[in-house]
C-alpha positions in Angstrom: -84.4 165.1 117.7 -81.5 167.3 116.7 -80.5 170.7 118.3 -81.7 172.5 115.1 -85.2 170.8 115.2 -85.8 171.9 118.6 -84.7 175.4 117.9 -87.3 175.5 115.4 -89.8 174.9 117.8 -89.2 177.6 119.7 -91.5 180.6 120.4 -90.8 183.9 118.1 -89.3 185.5 121.0 -86.3 183.0 121.3 -86.4 182.6 117.6 -85.4 185.9 117.3 -82.3 185.8 119.6 -81.2 183.0 117.4 -81.7 185.3 114.2 -79.2 187.8 116.0 -76.0 185.7 115.7 -76.4 184.2 112.4 -75.0 186.5 109.5 -72.8 186.2 106.6 -69.7 184.5 108.5 -72.1 181.7 109.0 -75.0 181.8 106.9 -78.2 180.4 108.3 -79.2 178.1 105.3 -76.1 176.1 105.6 -76.8 175.8 109.6 -80.4 174.4 108.3 -79.3 172.4 105.4 -76.4 170.5 107.2 -77.9 170.5 110.7 -77.3 167.2 111.4 -73.8 166.7 110.1 -72.9 170.1 111.5 -73.6 168.8 114.8 -72.0 165.5 114.3 -68.7 167.6 114.1 -66.3 168.5 117.2 -66.0 172.5 116.3 -64.8 173.2 119.8 -61.5 170.8 119.4 -61.3 172.3 115.7 -61.1 175.3 117.5 -58.1 174.5 119.2 -56.3 172.6 116.5 -55.6 174.0 113.0 -55.1 170.7 111.0 -58.3 169.6 112.4 -59.9 172.7 111.4 -58.9 172.6 108.0 -60.1 169.0 107.6 -63.8 170.0 108.7 -63.5 173.2 106.3 -62.7 171.1 103.3 -65.6 168.6 104.6 -68.1 171.4 105.2 -67.4 172.5 101.3 -68.0 169.1 100.1 -71.3 169.2 102.1 -72.1 172.3 100.5 -71.2 171.1 97.0 -73.3 167.9 97.6 -76.5 170.2 98.3 -75.6 172.3 95.3 -75.9 169.4 92.9 -79.1 168.5 94.7 -80.5 171.6 94.4 -79.6 172.1 90.9 -81.6 169.1 89.9 -84.4 170.7 91.7 -83.7 174.1 89.7 -84.4 175.6 92.8 -82.8 179.1 91.1 -82.7 181.1 94.5 -81.1 178.0 96.7 -78.5 177.5 94.0 -77.5 181.5 94.2 -77.5 181.5 97.9 -75.3 178.2 97.8 -73.1 179.2 95.5 -72.6 182.5 97.2 -71.6 180.8 100.6 -69.3 178.4 98.9 -67.4 181.3 97.5 -67.7 182.9 101.1 -66.2 179.8 102.8 -63.1 179.0 100.4 -62.3 183.1 100.4 -62.6 184.0 103.9 -61.7 180.9 106.2 -59.0 178.9 103.5 -56.0 180.6 105.3 -57.8 180.6 108.6 -60.0 177.6 109.0 -60.1 177.8 112.7 -62.0 180.9 112.5 -64.8 179.2 111.3 -64.4 176.5 114.0 -64.8 179.3 116.5 -67.8 180.7 114.9 -69.7 177.4 114.5 -68.8 176.5 118.2 -70.0 179.8 119.5 -73.5 179.5 117.4 -74.1 176.1 118.9 -73.5 177.0 122.5 -75.7 180.0 121.9 -78.7 177.6 120.7 -77.7 175.7 123.7 -78.0 178.4 126.2 -81.5 179.6 124.3 -83.0 176.0 124.8 -82.0 176.0 128.4 -83.6 179.1 129.0 -86.7 178.4 126.7 -87.4 175.1 128.9 -87.2 177.1 132.3 -90.7 176.8 134.0 -92.9 180.0 133.8 -92.2 182.1 137.0 -94.2 184.3 139.0 -94.4 188.3 138.9 -91.8 188.9 141.9 -89.4 185.9 140.4 -90.2 187.4 136.8 -89.1 190.7 137.8 -85.6 189.2 139.7 -84.8 187.3 136.6 -85.5 190.2 134.0 -82.7 191.9 136.2 -80.2 189.1 136.1 -80.7 188.2 132.6 -79.9 192.0 131.3 -78.0 193.5 128.9 -74.9 193.3 130.7 -74.9 189.4 131.3 -75.2 189.3 127.3 -72.3 191.9 127.1 -70.3 189.5 129.4 -71.1 186.3 127.2 -70.2 188.6 124.0 -67.2 189.8 125.4 -65.9 186.5 126.6 -66.6 185.1 123.2 -64.7 187.9 121.6 -61.6 187.4 124.1 -61.6 183.5 123.3 -61.5 184.5 119.5 -58.9 186.9 120.0 -56.7 184.4 121.6 -57.1 181.6 118.9 -56.3 184.4 116.5 -53.0 185.0 118.3 -52.0 181.1 117.7 -51.8 181.9 114.2 -50.0 185.2 114.6 -47.3 182.7 117.0 -47.4 179.8 114.6 -46.3 182.2 111.6 -43.6 183.7 114.0 -42.5 180.0 114.3 -42.2 179.5 110.7 -40.4 182.8 109.9 -37.7 181.8 112.5 -37.3 178.5 111.1 -36.7 179.7 107.6 -34.4 182.8 108.8 -32.4 179.8 110.9 -32.1 177.9 107.7 -31.1 180.8 105.5 -28.5 182.0 108.4 -27.1 178.4 108.4 -26.7 178.3 104.8 -24.8 182.0 104.5 -22.2 180.4 107.0 -21.6 177.5 104.9 -21.3 179.8 102.1 -19.0 182.2 103.8 -16.4 179.5 104.2 -15.7 179.5 100.5 -16.0 183.4 99.6 -16.9 186.0 102.1 -16.7 188.7 99.7 -18.9 187.4 96.7 -21.6 189.2 95.5 -24.3 186.5 96.4 -23.3 186.7 100.0 -23.6 190.3 100.4 -27.1 189.7 98.5 -28.1 187.2 101.1 -26.4 188.8 103.8 -28.9 192.1 102.9 -32.2 189.6 102.7 -31.3 188.5 106.0 -31.2 191.6 107.7 -34.7 192.2 105.9 -36.0 189.3 107.6 -34.8 189.7 110.8 -36.2 193.0 110.7 -39.7 191.6 110.1 -39.1 188.8 112.8 -38.3 191.3 115.2 -41.6 193.6 114.2 -43.5 190.3 114.5 -42.5 189.3 117.8 -43.4 193.0 119.2 -46.7 192.5 117.3 -47.4 189.0 119.0 -46.4 190.3 122.7 -48.7 193.2 121.9 -51.4 191.2 120.9 -51.0 189.2 123.8 -51.1 192.3 126.0 -54.4 193.4 124.8 -56.0 189.7 125.1 -54.8 189.9 129.1 -55.6 193.5 129.5 -59.3 192.4 128.2 -59.6 189.5 130.3 -58.4 191.7 133.3 -60.8 194.4 133.0 -63.7 191.8 132.2 -62.7 190.1 135.5 -62.7 192.9 137.2 -65.7 194.7 136.6 -68.5 192.7 134.3 -67.8 189.4 135.7 -67.3 190.0 139.5 -70.9 191.7 139.3 -72.2 189.0 137.4 -71.1 186.4 140.4 -72.3 189.0 143.2 -75.4 189.2 141.4 -76.0 185.1 141.8 -74.8 185.1 145.3 -77.5 187.9 146.3 -80.1 186.0 144.6 -78.8 182.8 146.1 -79.4 184.7 149.8 -82.9 185.8 148.7 -83.9 182.2 147.9 -82.2 180.8 151.4 -84.9 183.2 153.0 -88.1 182.0 150.8 -87.3 184.1 147.6 -87.5 182.6 144.5 -85.7 180.1 142.8 -82.1 181.3 141.7 -80.5 180.5 138.3 -77.5 181.4 136.0 -74.9 179.5 137.3 -74.3 177.5 134.2 -74.1 180.9 132.3 -71.5 181.9 134.8 -69.7 178.7 134.4 -69.4 178.9 130.6 -67.7 182.6 130.9 -65.6 181.5 133.6 -64.4 178.2 131.9 -63.7 180.1 128.8 -61.5 182.5 130.2 -59.7 179.5 131.6 -59.1 178.5 128.4 -58.0 181.7 127.0 -55.7 182.1 129.7 -54.5 178.8 129.5 -53.7 179.2 125.6 -52.1 182.5 126.5 -49.7 181.0 128.5 -48.9 178.4 126.1 -48.5 181.4 123.7 -45.8 182.8 126.1 -43.7 179.0 126.5 -43.6 179.0 122.7 -42.0 182.6 122.9 -39.5 181.2 125.4 -39.0 178.5 123.4 -38.3 180.5 120.1 -36.3 183.0 122.6 -33.8 180.2 123.3 -33.1 179.4 119.7 -32.6 182.7 118.7 -32.1 186.0 120.3 -30.6 189.3 119.2 -30.0 193.4 120.5 -33.3 194.6 121.3 -35.0 191.8 121.5 -38.4 192.4 122.9 -39.3 188.5 124.6 -37.0 188.9 127.5 -38.4 192.6 128.3 -42.1 191.7 127.8 -42.5 188.0 128.5 -42.1 187.7 132.3 -44.3 190.5 133.3 -47.0 188.9 130.7 -46.5 185.5 132.2 -46.6 186.8 136.0 -50.0 188.7 135.0 -51.4 185.5 133.5 -50.6 183.3 136.6 -52.1 186.2 138.6 -55.1 186.1 136.6 -56.1 182.2 136.7 -55.3 182.4 140.6 -57.9 185.1 141.0 -60.0 182.9 138.4 -60.1 179.7 139.9 -60.4 181.7 143.6 -63.3 183.5 142.9 -64.6 180.2 140.8 -65.6 178.1 144.1 -69.1 178.6 145.1 -71.4 177.1 147.1 -73.8 175.8 144.7 -76.4 174.4 147.6 -76.2 176.2 151.0 -76.4 174.3 153.9 -79.2 172.7 154.6 -80.5 170.4 157.4 -83.2 167.3 156.7 -85.3 168.6 159.5 -85.5 172.1 158.4 -85.1 172.2 154.6 -86.9 175.4 154.3 -84.2 177.3 156.7 -81.1 176.5 155.1 -79.4 179.6 156.8 -80.0 177.7 160.2 -77.8 175.1 161.2 -78.3 173.2 164.9 -75.4 171.6 166.7 -75.4 167.7 166.5 -77.8 167.8 163.7 -76.1 166.8 160.3 -76.5 168.8 157.3 -75.7 168.9 153.7 -73.9 171.5 151.4 -72.8 171.0 147.9 -69.7 173.2 146.2 -68.9 173.9 142.9 -66.0 174.6 140.5 -67.3 177.3 137.8 -64.0 176.3 135.5 -65.4 173.0 133.6 -61.8 171.7 132.3 -61.7 167.3 132.2 -57.9 167.6 133.1 -59.2 169.1 136.7 -61.1 165.8 137.6 -59.9 164.2 140.8 -57.1 166.7 141.3 -58.8 169.3 143.7 -59.8 168.3 147.5 -61.9 170.8 149.3 -62.0 171.0 153.4 -65.1 172.1 155.1 -64.4 174.2 158.2 -66.2 176.5 160.4 -65.5 179.9 159.8 -63.2 181.1 162.7 -63.8 184.8 162.6 -67.9 184.2 163.3 -66.5 182.1 166.3 -64.3 184.8 167.6 -67.1 187.4 167.5 -69.7 185.0 169.4 -67.3 183.9 171.9 -68.1 180.4 171.1 -66.1 177.9 169.2 -67.3 175.2 166.8 -66.0 172.1 165.0 -67.1 169.9 162.3 -67.6 166.1 162.8 -67.9 163.9 159.9 -66.3 163.4 156.5 -65.2 167.5 155.9 -62.2 166.6 153.3 -63.3 165.2 149.7 -62.1 165.4 146.2 -64.3 167.5 143.6 -65.2 165.0 140.5 -67.8 165.3 137.8 -69.9 162.6 139.0 -71.6 164.2 141.4 -73.2 167.0 138.9 -75.8 166.7 136.2 -74.0 168.8 133.8 -70.3 167.2 134.3 -69.1 170.2 136.0 -66.7 169.5 139.1 -68.6 169.6 142.1 -68.4 167.9 145.8 -71.2 167.7 148.2 -70.8 166.7 151.8 -73.8 164.8 153.2 -73.1 164.1 156.7 -71.5 167.4 158.3 -72.2 167.9 161.9 -71.7 170.8 163.8 -70.8 170.9 167.5 -69.6 173.1 169.8 -66.1 172.8 171.9 -66.7 173.4 175.3 -65.1 176.7 177.1 -64.9 178.0 180.1 -66.7 181.5 178.9 -69.6 182.0 176.6 -73.6 181.2 176.7 -75.0 178.1 176.2 -77.4 177.3 173.3 -77.6 175.1 170.1 -78.5 177.6 167.0 
């Protein structure tokens, strides 16, 4: 069954959510008529590849034309009118920026999957409903919306960097052409005219460099604000709900939504870093007095690296708290010499990270200091994270046979909990 067929079977409260993110940017009638074809394309990859996005846009228009031929034969006047309007929209709005439609369709498909996942969750009791209502709140939706907006802004800046590169190549070509002409006659009217045109092009180049740096700065600032405020609060909320579940409260959820936000932010930061690398490459080929790149780029790159460090540091979570097979209902209590399991997860889902991250499980030294007792972990406590131990393909690692052991000391009381 296609994803769209599953969406159509949802209850009315979920269908209303679907209705909210389909508008003139991507009309629902196209989603409905071309459901299987749309779902069979890799829109996420196209959102990062202009050539692929252009091919998909052209194929999308071809698909619309085929539907238009079909409904014309059926003499469905209303559908004919709507399809003509959609075709005009696709050609006019996205022909110069095909990656934009790829981003929109990718976001719509992702939102559908999120709603389908939410609809498939079991019915909760009164307490769990009240807790979940407080978590799946307006703030959470705002976080997801802002993350998507940031991703879209980073995609659009890619186009500006590409335009800047093309402009610089044209400038370089015309500059070399003038140099060859100067050898013949430096005072000719043609040379003077070309020099004026070249100066105007350099002014445009300088303006575009400043504009691109400004846009990159805004994207970085938006990511910083989102991470410092809303995303951090969402993560703290999830950890509080996990604590409540550990002492007998209702099951907690929302980690997949957090992973989606963390992953999109990481992708945006890496994309911004690539843009800054491209600017550095352009700088090595051309610079001038007042060039903004050598002044602003180092600060922006330092900020991006700092945000990436914090994002990765905060994305390590204990997905399943330590739990002993003999006391599964008391995961917050561990006994010495009894094995327990614990599972960690990285909330950034990037395939290139697979098998590159190793995790070490240790006893918190601060706890040992406070209690005047020292503990060590027995068993395999260093493992590599991979995607094999997760149902949804996220990077995770599970320690299954760890054992806390108390180290003998001259002082301190005895005990085993």
